[in-house]
KOLTI-147198 format. One record per residue (C-alpha): y, z, x; residue in three letters. Coordinates in Angstrom, 3 decimals. Example, Ala and Ser with C-alpha at 12.3 -4.5 7.8 and 13.67 -1.06 7.14 Angstrom:
2
[rec [-4.500 7.800 12.300] ala]
[rec [-1.060 7.140 13.670] ser]
//
This chain:
398
[rec [-0.010 0.000 0.003] met]
[rec [3.429 -1.023 1.330] thr]
[rec [6.091 1.647 0.911] val]
[rec [9.743 0.714 0.512] asp]
[rec [11.631 1.821 3.601] leu]
[rec [14.286 3.676 1.592] ala]
[rec [11.633 5.561 -0.366] val]
[rec [9.825 6.355 2.883] arg]
[rec [13.034 7.682 4.426] arg]
[rec [13.666 9.859 1.350] thr]
[rec [10.136 11.296 1.642] ala]
[rec [10.849 12.158 5.303] val]
[rec [14.104 13.838 4.282] phe]
[rec [12.215 15.992 1.730] ala]
[rec [9.506 16.906 4.250] leu]
[rec [12.168 18.026 6.764] phe]
[rec [13.827 20.103 4.031] phe]
[rec [10.738 22.238 3.364] leu]
[rec [10.314 24.066 6.680] pro]
[rec [14.072 24.657 6.798] gly]
[rec [13.941 26.296 3.370] leu]
[rec [10.981 28.411 4.400] thr]
[rec [12.312 29.609 7.761] ile]
[rec [15.659 30.587 6.253] ala]
[rec [13.888 32.469 3.498] ser]
[rec [12.092 34.473 6.187] trp]
[rec [15.127 34.935 8.461] val]
[rec [17.395 36.296 5.772] thr]
[rec [14.781 38.924 4.960] arg]
[rec [14.173 40.040 8.576] thr]
[rec [16.259 43.253 8.201] pro]
[rec [14.270 44.109 5.055] asp]
[rec [10.965 43.233 6.709] val]
[rec [11.873 45.346 9.750] arg]
[rec [12.587 48.306 7.489] asp]
[rec [9.396 47.777 5.463] leu]
[rec [7.182 47.768 8.533] val]
[rec [9.270 50.356 10.409] gly]
[rec [9.621 48.235 13.545] ala]
[rec [11.949 48.762 16.503] ser]
[rec [13.779 45.861 18.162] thr]
[rec [11.029 45.486 20.752] ala]
[rec [8.342 45.674 18.080] gln]
[rec [10.163 42.974 16.099] met]
[rec [10.037 40.875 19.247] gly]
[rec [6.252 41.294 19.308] leu]
[rec [5.988 40.396 15.621] ile]
[rec [8.074 37.294 16.267] leu]
[rec [5.709 36.474 19.103] phe]
[rec [3.232 35.489 16.400] gly]
[rec [5.637 32.762 15.337] leu]
[rec [5.958 31.631 18.945] ser]
[rec [2.237 31.511 19.653] val]
[rec [1.495 29.718 16.384] gly]
[rec [4.232 27.165 17.173] ser]
[rec [2.864 26.396 20.582] met]
[rec [-0.736 26.083 19.353] val]
[rec [0.449 23.684 16.633] gly]
[rec [2.573 21.692 19.089] ile]
[rec [-0.160 21.373 21.695] leu]
[rec [-2.683 20.261 19.053] cys]
[rec [-0.306 17.922 17.278] ser]
[rec [0.038 15.179 19.849] gly]
[rec [-3.692 14.469 20.229] pro]
[rec [-4.258 14.828 16.473] leu]
[rec [-1.467 12.381 15.660] val]
[rec [-2.906 9.958 18.244] ala]
[rec [-6.320 10.154 16.591] arg]
[rec [-5.574 10.481 12.902] trp]
[rec [-1.917 9.424 12.485] gly]
[rec [1.104 11.479 11.525] ala]
[rec [0.468 11.880 7.798] arg]
[rec [-2.607 14.144 7.844] pro]
[rec [-0.988 16.315 10.483] val]
[rec [2.128 16.605 8.308] ile]
[rec [-0.039 17.631 5.335] val]
[rec [-1.932 20.318 7.253] val]
[rec [1.274 21.579 8.861] gly]
[rec [3.182 21.856 5.593] thr]
[rec [0.338 23.669 3.839] val]
[rec [0.179 26.104 6.760] ala]
[rec [3.921 26.702 6.435] val]
[rec [3.437 27.641 2.784] ala]
[rec [0.448 29.853 3.569] ala]
[rec [2.359 31.564 6.369] gly]
[rec [5.239 32.432 4.072] ala]
[rec [2.863 33.970 1.546] ala]
[rec [0.960 36.004 4.152] val]
[rec [4.208 37.217 5.703] thr]
[rec [5.307 38.466 2.304] gly]
[rec [2.005 40.260 1.814] ile]
[rec [2.307 41.924 5.227] gly]
[rec [5.863 43.060 4.498] ala]
[rec [4.902 44.482 1.090] ala]
[rec [1.984 46.368 2.716] ala]
[rec [4.151 47.656 5.582] gly]
[rec [1.728 46.024 8.019] ala]
[rec [3.414 44.535 11.107] gly]
[rec [0.209 42.792 12.357] pro]
[rec [-0.173 40.978 9.016] val]
[rec [3.469 39.863 9.216] val]
[rec [2.753 38.570 12.751] ala]
[rec [-0.315 36.719 11.401] leu]
[rec [1.756 35.147 8.640] gly]
[rec [4.385 34.065 11.163] leu]
[rec [1.628 32.632 13.361] ala]
[rec [0.393 30.519 10.448] leu]
[rec [3.985 29.484 9.685] phe]
[rec [4.582 28.648 13.367] gly]
[rec [1.374 26.660 13.608] phe]
[rec [2.321 24.597 10.606] gly]
[rec [5.918 24.127 11.602] met]
[rec [5.144 23.338 15.274] gly]
[rec [2.419 20.848 14.532] gly]
[rec [3.988 19.379 11.436] gly]
[rec [7.396 18.982 13.034] glu]
[rec [6.007 17.008 15.963] val]
[rec [4.252 14.672 13.527] ala]
[rec [7.390 14.481 11.362] leu]
[rec [9.482 13.515 14.384] asn]
[rec [6.999 10.772 15.286] val]
[rec [7.289 9.429 11.733] glu]
[rec [11.063 9.912 11.768] gly]
[rec [11.447 8.022 15.049] ala]
[rec [9.512 5.127 13.563] glu]
[rec [11.683 5.041 10.459] val]
[rec [14.800 5.157 12.669] glu]
[rec [13.467 2.238 14.701] arg]
[rec [12.806 0.172 11.552] leu]
[rec [16.253 0.961 10.147] leu]
[rec [17.991 0.085 13.406] gly]
[rec [20.584 2.876 13.307] arg]
[rec [20.809 6.585 14.216] ser]
[rec [18.930 8.397 11.468] thr]
[rec [17.201 11.324 13.195] met]
[rec [20.301 13.551 12.932] pro]
[rec [20.353 13.110 9.160] ala]
[rec [16.610 13.847 9.004] met]
[rec [17.145 17.074 10.899] his]
[rec [20.186 17.552 8.695] gly]
[rec [17.830 17.946 5.756] phe]
[rec [16.032 20.621 7.702] phe]
[rec [19.371 22.362 8.104] ser]
[rec [20.204 21.760 4.456] leu]
[rec [16.946 23.545 3.671] gly]
[rec [18.111 26.461 5.812] thr]
[rec [21.400 26.560 3.929] val]
[rec [19.684 26.657 0.545] val]
[rec [17.173 29.205 1.808] gly]
[rec [19.883 31.327 3.411] ala]
[rec [22.085 31.394 0.319] leu]
[rec [19.135 32.283 -1.883] ala]
[rec [18.016 34.863 0.633] gly]
[rec [21.483 36.387 0.836] met]
[rec [21.600 36.726 -2.975] leu]
[rec [18.086 38.118 -3.199] leu]
[rec [18.761 40.574 -0.373] thr]
[rec [21.888 41.774 -2.142] ala]
[rec [19.976 42.492 -5.377] ile]
[rec [16.975 43.975 -3.482] ser]
[rec [14.562 41.353 -4.827] phe]
[rec [11.038 42.024 -3.514] pro]
[rec [10.232 40.209 -0.286] val]
[rec [6.711 39.350 -1.448] leu]
[rec [7.865 37.701 -4.666] ala]
[rec [10.582 35.808 -2.798] his]
[rec [8.275 34.330 -0.142] leu]
[rec [5.525 33.566 -2.661] thr]
[rec [7.897 31.534 -4.803] ile]
[rec [9.000 29.610 -1.696] val]
[rec [5.383 28.900 -0.753] ala]
[rec [4.593 27.509 -4.194] ala]
[rec [7.680 25.272 -4.099] leu]
[rec [6.707 23.873 -0.669] val]
[rec [3.235 22.893 -1.884] val]
[rec [4.638 21.278 -5.049] ala]
[rec [7.130 19.072 -3.157] val]
[rec [4.536 18.098 -0.557] leu]
[rec [2.197 16.904 -3.312] ala]
[rec [5.018 14.839 -4.799] leu]
[rec [6.253 12.950 -1.705] val]
[rec [3.365 12.668 0.740] ile]
[rec [2.051 9.485 -0.924] arg]
[rec [5.162 7.678 0.402] asn]
[rec [4.286 8.326 4.073] ile]
[rec [2.120 5.584 5.684] pro]
[rec [-1.191 6.717 7.127] ser]
[rec [-1.257 4.947 10.474] asn]
[rec [2.015 5.878 12.230] val]
[rec [1.370 7.302 15.679] gly]
[rec [-2.331 6.505 15.557] arg]
[rec [-3.809 4.778 18.633] arg]
[rec [-6.625 2.311 18.370] ala]
[rec [-9.860 3.457 20.047] asp]
[rec [-9.874 0.314 22.120] ala]
[rec [-6.667 1.443 23.808] gly]
[rec [-7.807 4.996 24.544] ala]
[rec [-8.640 4.340 28.183] thr]
[rec [-5.291 2.675 28.848] ala]
[rec [-3.501 5.485 27.021] thr]
[rec [-5.175 8.123 29.157] arg]
[rec [-4.259 6.187 32.284] ala]
[rec [-0.665 5.978 31.158] arg]
[rec [-0.234 9.613 30.103] arg]
[rec [0.314 11.093 33.606] pro]
[rec [3.195 8.675 34.112] gln]
[rec [4.867 10.125 31.002] val]
[rec [4.614 13.633 32.483] trp]
[rec [5.998 12.386 35.803] lys]
[rec [9.030 10.674 34.234] asp]
[rec [11.956 12.689 35.654] thr]
[rec [14.390 11.311 33.090] arg]
[rec [12.146 12.331 30.228] leu]
[rec [11.763 15.829 31.685] leu]
[rec [15.534 16.151 31.923] leu]
[rec [15.815 15.142 28.278] ile]
[rec [13.199 17.791 27.572] gly]
[rec [15.339 20.375 29.371] cys]
[rec [18.279 19.497 27.095] val]
[rec [15.997 19.950 24.104] ile]
[rec [14.737 23.248 25.556] leu]
[rec [18.194 24.740 25.865] ala]
[rec [19.650 23.556 22.581] leu]
[rec [16.438 24.257 20.670] ala]
[rec [16.513 27.781 22.106] met]
[rec [20.126 28.114 20.900] ala]
[rec [19.023 27.036 17.443] glu]
[rec [15.812 29.076 17.480] gly]
[rec [17.608 32.211 18.702] thr]
[rec [19.881 32.066 15.688] ala]
[rec [16.917 31.503 13.369] asn]
[rec [15.140 34.548 14.834] asp]
[rec [17.940 36.968 15.653] trp]
[rec [21.357 36.024 14.212] leu]
[rec [21.259 38.367 11.182] pro]
[rec [20.122 41.254 13.401] leu]
[rec [22.746 40.419 16.042] val]
[rec [25.384 40.671 13.345] met]
[rec [23.907 43.875 11.880] val]
[rec [23.039 45.694 15.120] asp]
[rec [25.494 44.069 17.488] gly]
[rec [28.596 43.780 15.317] his]
[rec [28.088 46.391 12.586] gly]
[rec [27.809 44.125 9.536] leu]
[rec [25.584 45.159 6.629] asp]
[rec [22.374 43.189 5.907] ala]
[rec [23.939 40.997 3.162] ala]
[rec [26.881 40.017 5.407] leu]
[rec [24.503 39.388 8.295] gly]
[rec [22.637 36.944 6.050] ser]
[rec [25.990 35.354 5.044] ala]
[rec [26.810 34.697 8.721] val]
[rec [23.455 33.058 9.140] tyr]
[rec [24.197 30.932 6.067] ala]
[rec [27.485 29.854 7.701] ala]
[rec [25.568 28.988 10.885] phe]
[rec [23.080 26.927 8.885] ala]
[rec [25.904 25.161 7.006] ala]
[rec [27.497 24.226 10.351] ala]
[rec [24.139 22.907 11.553] met]
[rec [23.842 20.835 8.397] thr]
[rec [27.323 19.393 8.626] ala]
[rec [26.876 18.567 12.297] gly]
[rec [23.650 16.702 11.658] arg]
[rec [24.836 14.693 8.665] phe]
[rec [28.074 13.685 10.399] ile]
[rec [26.678 13.407 13.928] gly]
[rec [24.911 10.059 13.540] gly]
[rec [28.292 8.319 13.345] arg]
[rec [29.411 9.884 16.621] phe]
[rec [26.124 8.938 18.293] val]
[rec [26.506 5.316 17.199] asp]
[rec [30.106 5.249 18.444] arg]
[rec [30.033 7.294 21.665] tyr]
[rec [26.387 7.337 22.710] gly]
[rec [23.788 10.050 22.994] arg]
[rec [24.811 11.421 26.369] ala]
[rec [28.443 12.073 25.425] ala]
[rec [27.498 13.663 22.102] val]
[rec [24.866 15.884 23.684] leu]
[rec [27.305 17.046 26.370] cys]
[rec [29.980 17.893 23.806] ala]
[rec [27.396 19.680 21.671] ser]
[rec [26.304 21.870 24.577] ala]
[rec [29.883 22.821 25.413] leu]
[rec [30.789 23.669 21.786] val]
[rec [27.602 25.719 21.441] gly]
[rec [28.359 27.571 24.669] ala]
[rec [31.825 28.511 23.421] ile]
[rec [30.382 29.864 20.185] gly]
[rec [27.731 31.869 22.016] leu]
[rec [30.280 33.283 24.457] ala]
[rec [32.522 34.482 21.640] leu]
[rec [29.597 36.184 19.858] val]
[rec [28.552 37.877 23.086] ile]
[rec [31.852 38.940 24.664] phe]
[rec [34.325 39.404 21.815] val]
[rec [33.870 42.708 19.964] asp]
[rec [35.375 41.631 16.667] his]
[rec [33.461 40.994 13.446] gln]
[rec [35.604 38.116 12.170] ala]
[rec [35.620 36.366 15.534] val]
[rec [31.829 36.724 15.849] ala]
[rec [31.249 35.410 12.320] ala]
[rec [33.553 32.416 13.004] ser]
[rec [31.947 31.797 16.377] ala]
[rec [28.562 31.415 14.640] ala]
[rec [29.996 28.220 13.128] ile]
[rec [30.719 26.811 16.599] leu]
[rec [27.267 27.941 17.697] trp]
[rec [25.762 26.017 14.787] gly]
[rec [27.826 22.870 15.387] leu]
[rec [26.887 22.903 19.066] gly]
[rec [23.202 23.334 18.430] ala]
[rec [23.032 20.850 15.554] ser]
[rec [22.494 17.571 17.401] leu]
[rec [20.532 18.752 20.442] gly]
[rec [17.024 18.428 19.065] phe]
[rec [17.305 15.204 16.974] pro]
[rec [19.490 13.219 19.394] val]
[rec [17.482 14.154 22.459] ala]
[rec [14.260 13.331 20.648] leu]
[rec [15.594 9.869 19.874] ser]
[rec [16.535 9.503 23.551] ala]
[rec [13.014 10.582 24.530] ala]
[rec [11.473 7.958 22.256] gly]
[rec [13.604 5.238 23.800] asp]
[rec [13.069 6.338 27.419] ser]
[rec [10.039 4.081 28.011] gly]
[rec [6.846 2.728 26.557] glu]
[rec [4.476 4.809 24.356] asp]
[rec [7.249 6.198 22.202] ser]
[rec [5.000 8.496 20.164] ala]
[rec [3.666 10.219 23.307] ala]
[rec [7.176 10.636 24.686] arg]
[rec [8.464 12.176 21.419] val]
[rec [5.479 14.500 21.341] ala]
[rec [6.007 15.537 24.980] leu]
[rec [9.729 16.105 24.561] ala]
[rec [9.142 18.152 21.421] ala]
[rec [6.506 20.197 23.235] thr]
[rec [8.901 20.970 26.091] val]
[rec [11.602 21.887 23.603] gly]
[rec [9.352 24.134 21.582] tyr]
[rec [8.690 26.263 24.660] val]
[rec [11.956 27.858 23.577] ala]
[rec [10.166 29.180 20.495] phe]
[rec [7.438 30.685 22.699] leu]
[rec [9.566 32.455 25.283] val]
[rec [12.698 33.067 23.215] gly]
[rec [11.878 35.706 20.549] pro]
[rec [9.885 38.162 22.701] pro]
[rec [12.132 37.741 25.747] ala]
[rec [15.274 38.361 23.731] leu]
[rec [13.554 41.249 21.937] gly]
[rec [12.704 43.055 25.170] phe]
[rec [16.081 42.273 26.715] leu]
[rec [17.760 43.444 23.527] gly]
[rec [15.828 46.684 23.603] glu]
[rec [17.182 47.492 27.075] his]
[rec [20.597 45.818 27.133] tyr]
[rec [21.492 45.173 23.490] gly]
[rec [21.021 41.967 21.518] leu]
[rec [24.499 40.648 22.324] arg]
[rec [23.898 40.929 26.062] asn]
[rec [20.444 39.379 25.693] ala]
[rec [22.164 36.206 24.416] leu]
[rec [23.614 35.640 27.886] ile]
[rec [20.242 34.051 28.830] leu]
[rec [20.700 31.472 26.050] val]
[rec [24.332 30.848 27.074] leu]
[rec [23.323 30.092 30.691] val]
[rec [20.664 27.589 29.510] leu]
[rec [23.075 25.815 27.198] val]
[rec [25.705 25.465 29.903] val]
[rec [23.104 24.108 32.311] ala]
[rec [21.954 21.598 29.669] ala]
[rec [25.384 19.991 29.663] ala]
[rec [24.731 18.811 33.240] phe]
[rec [21.419 17.191 32.269] ala]
[rec [22.762 15.148 29.324] thr]
[rec [23.396 11.911 31.303] pro]
[rec [19.598 11.426 31.255] ala]
[rec [19.866 10.715 27.511] ala]
[rec [21.970 7.598 28.056] arg]
[rec [20.252 4.274 27.378] ser]
[rec [21.237 0.820 28.594] ala]
[rec [22.413 -0.111 25.083] ala]
[rec [24.819 2.819 24.788] glu]
[rec [28.543 2.657 25.418] pro]
[rec [29.503 3.852 28.892] arg]
[rec [32.896 5.005 30.142] pro]
[rec [35.031 1.927 30.734] lys]
[rec [35.972 1.189 34.317] glu]
[rec [39.283 -0.377 35.194] pro]
[rec [39.155 -4.049 35.968] thr]
[rec [41.593 -6.396 37.568] gly]
[rec [41.712 -8.685 34.583] val]
//
């Protein structure tokens, strides 16, 4: 069955929306979950480690599974795991059982990590067929999901709606939307023919040795860590580091998510006009300014406003750098999978590292690690430039 390209793109938009909705639903309830399980900052870091481990297992499995079966079945399994993870997390919170919450987050991470790699392979193919920058808008729907989830979570937090009921409703909604749109995703994207397996294996080491691709991966690593840090810790940074109550902490996260969404929906135009390298460099610098203000300025209004800069700066890192990775050489699906894997290392090392640093030095000071990585990423962004992109004009004698 041939699927209309516009319908296919809409299905991808919807599938990106679902994990964004789910992760924001979890993040806005982290203060409540922490209280329900009686966890310290360091213990929350360990609980979040479940999300990290699940993400990395999903990511590492996703590339080979997409190569063998195609992106669609991996997307299905990943999205179902996201829904199951949300439900189990809610059960763990209601039972006051930190290990069950960690298990739910591991399921969620597994589904999100694996499913997101497959979604990015599918998204890169749709972008290629459309012939214009579309990945930022696709990730914009992920951010739109986080906005919707954050606003709902903020309201439900304010009225003390039960965490279990909240996350169970979200899980049911994810499964329903998946069943509605998955038929519009082709079954063979990313799948490699058996006859080419030997050649693919021979080519794979060259992908790992591609210095330019690894530099792009480093940009993804830093800006994904900036995004992931906010997803994991921003409400608690605002509550514990700046003295806001839980509802206002969720509101700041909603503002961050809204900035991410705006940056991604608008960013494609800037990419088409100025090129990936320039946009990524500007993104890193804006994100660094936002992080620095949150860390070093002891003022609630400034910190809340700075979260918007943080969100704008982090918004384009992952989608734009993934597009650059896909265009960096042959075997685009393998390159996207590799770059996503490198970037998702942030989700493995970020939550526990920041949790332990936050326990000893405070969450605001722990963010200095993220700030250093984001500043360093600005120097690696020239690797994202392609031959077709606009370059700075040099003076001529004509």
